[in-house]
N, C-alpha and C positions, 0 to 999 in steps of 0.2 A: 803625742809627745814621748810617751814611754817607748814607743817603737824606735824613734830616732835616737833617743839617749841610751836605751838599754838593749835594743835589738829584739824586743819581745813586747807582747801586750802588757797592759797595766795589771798590777796585782794589788791585793789588799795592803801589802807592806810598803807600797810606794806612797809617799806623802800626798801627791796630787790625786791619787786614786781614792784615798780616804776622804777627800773633800768633794768627790764627784757630785754628790747630791746637793751640796751647797752651791756648787758651780752652776747647777741647772736652775736653782731657785732665783726668784727676783731679789735684787738687793734690798728692796723695800720690805721684803718678808723675812729678812735675816735680822737677828738681834745683833747688837753691837759686839757681843762676845763671839758669836758665830762668824760675823764678818771679819773680825780680827784674826780668829783662828784660820779661816780660809785664806786670807791674804798672806799671813805668815807662812802657811804651808805651801802655797803656790809660788811664793818668792823664793823659798828654800829649794823647791823642786826645780825651778827654772830661773836661774840668776839672770838670764838675758832679758827677762820680762815679757817674753812672748805669750806665755799662758795668761798673764794678767791683762795684757793688751787684748787678747781674744775675749776674755771675760768682760772687759769694758766695752768692747764692740757689741757683744751680745746684749748688754744693758742699754746701749745707745739704740740698737735696733728695736729692742723691746719698748723703749720709750716712744719710738715712731709708731709702732703697731698698737700701743695702748691708746692712741688717739681715736681709734675706731669707735664710732657711736657717740663721740663728744661734739660733733659738728665743729671741727677745728677750722681756723682760717687757713687759707692757702699758704701764707707766709710762715705760719707755725709749722706746717708739715714740711715745707721746703727747708726751713732752718734746721730742723731735726735731721732731715735726710743729709743735708750738707755737712752737718756735724759728724754724722756717721761716716760719710764718704771720706771726710778729711782725716778722721781718726784711722780709718783703714789704710789710707795712703801714707800716713806718717808712721804707721806701726812697723813697717818693714817686715811683715810676716806674710809669706806667700798665700797662706790659706785665707787671710783676711782680704787680700787683694782679689782673690777668686770669689769670695763671698760678696764683696762690693760690686764686682762685675755681674754676678748673678742678680743682685738686688737691682742694679741698673737695668738689666733686661726686663725684670718683672715690675719695674717702677710704675708704669701706667696702671697695672692691675692692683698694685698695692695702694696707690693713691685713690683709685676708684673704690676699693674696699673700705678704706678709711673714711672717705666722704659719704658713702652710701650705707655703710655698716653691713653690707651683704657679704657673706662668706660661704665657701663651699665646705666648711668644716663638717657639717652633718653628713654630706655625701661621702666625704673621705672616711668618716667614721664607719658608715655602713659598708663601704667597699672593704675596709680593713676587716670588719667582722665577717663578711662573706668569704673573703680570701682565707681568713684563719680557719673558718669552719670547713671550707673546701679542702684545706690542706690536711685536715685530720683524716684518720683512716675512714674509708667509705662506710656509710651506714648501711644497714641491711635493707632498708627501704628508703626510697627517694623522699617519701612523704615525711619521714622522721627528720631528714636533713633540712627540708623546707620549713618544717615546724621550728627547728632550732634557729634558723635564720630569722623567722618572724618574731620569735620570742626576743632575740637580741635586738631586733630593729626597734621594737616598742619599749624596750627597757630604758628607764631613765638613766642618763649618764651621770657619772660622779660629778659633784660640784667641787670647785676649788675655792679655797679661801683667800 
């Protein structure tokens, strides 16, 4: 958004940039005061409402994905997905339409993941660790690099509240 409005990347002085951490958090984890501050800032930053619509779409998608492991009924999953798709279609924001299209393509896998509770999150985590270690300057010995990968692999991930 900063790029289209200002011709540059976001900076700390931009009101929407100051709220970026709150934008990424789930609405249920925000206090009433934090939510009010965030909504005021994004409405001031984007009077067209596009940023707020994107945040709402993120929350709707998050509600769909939060059903994983709860053994939801088929109609519950479909109702939340339809609500998400409808919001994206009504928003008139090109990025949301693209997101809705991507979710449509991945819909069978998303529904299977919700129903079974199976995720490839651990695999993706290990791939990220291996890639980040491989991107560091080469170690003097190959064994040292392999040891770093094993240590990271068996390290307990941070828990979120």
